[in-house]
C-alpha positions in Angstrom: 8.7 -30.7 0.3 8.8 -29.6 3.9 8.9 -32.3 6.5 8.6 -30.0 9.5 5.1 -29.3 10.8 5.6 -25.6 11.3 7.1 -25.2 7.8 4.2 -27.0 6.3 1.9 -24.5 8.0 4.0 -21.6 6.8 3.9 -22.9 3.2 0.1 -23.1 3.4 -0.2 -19.6 4.8 2.2 -18.3 2.1 0.1 -19.9 -0.6 -3.1 -18.3 0.8 -1.5 -14.9 1.0 -0.1 -15.2 -2.5 -3.5 -16.0 -3.9 -5.1 -13.1 -2.1 -2.4 -10.6 -3.1 -2.7 -11.7 -6.7 -6.5 -11.1 -6.7 -6.1 -7.7 -5.0 -3.4 -6.6 -7.5 -5.6 -7.7 -10.3 -8.6 -5.6 -9.0 -6.3 -2.6 -8.7 -5.2 -3.0 -12.4 -8.9 -3.5 -13.5 -10.0 -0.3 -11.6 -7.2 1.7 -13.1 -7.9 0.5 -16.6 -11.6 1.4 -16.2 -10.6 5.0 -15.3 -8.1 5.2 -18.2 -10.6 3.9 -20.6 -13.3 6.4 -19.5 -10.7 9.3 -19.8 -9.7 8.1 -23.3 -13.4 7.9 -24.3 -13.9 11.4 -22.9 -16.9 10.4 -20.8 -18.6 12.9 -18.6 -16.5 14.2 -15.7 -19.0 12.9 -13.2 -18.8 9.3 -14.5 -15.0 9.5 -14.6 -14.9 10.9 -11.0 -17.0 8.0 -9.8 -14.7 5.5 -11.4 -11.7 7.3 -9.9 -13.2 7.2 -6.4 -13.7 3.5 -6.7 -10.1 3.1 -7.9 -8.8 5.2 -4.9 -10.8 3.1 -2.5 -9.4 -0.2 -4.0 -5.8 0.9 -3.9 -6.0 2.5 -0.5 -7.4 -0.8 1.0 -4.5 -2.7 -0.7 -2.0 -0.2 0.6 -3.4 -0.5 4.1 -3.0 -4.2 4.2 0.4 -4.1 2.6 -0.3 -5.6 -0.8 1.2 -2.5 -2.4 3.5 0.1 -0.8 1.8 3.2 0.3 4.0 5.4 -1.8 3.4 3.2 -4.8 -0.3 3.7 -4.2 0.1 7.5 -3.8 2.0 7.7 -7.1 -0.6 5.7 -9.0 -3.4 7.8 -7.6 -1.6 11.0 -8.5 -0.9 10.0 -12.1 -4.5 9.0 -12.7 -5.9 12.1 -10.9 -3.8 14.3 -13.2 -5.6 12.8 -16.2 -9.0 12.9 -14.6 -8.5 16.6 -13.7 -7.2 17.4 -17.2 -10.3 15.9 -18.7 -12.6 17.8 -16.4 -10.8 21.0 -17.2 -11.0 20.4 -20.9 -14.7 19.7 -20.8 -15.7 22.7 -18.7 
């Protein structure tokens, strides 16, 4: 246990950040799973696009704050967009 005041504060800050980062990462995974599930169920392209837009918003916010790396976010968006576009193309 820290016995220096500044280290006690740092530990408290780290714990808060860790909890927030965990929650944000969880919301990213949830949003991604919703899109994947909608694509697998072959829902209407409009419904899937709406879910995809929400996913992009979630991951962009996380990348902006630094919870995930911006290139990691871009890669995830790209991979899911590929599936969303394939579904839209197949249904049209």
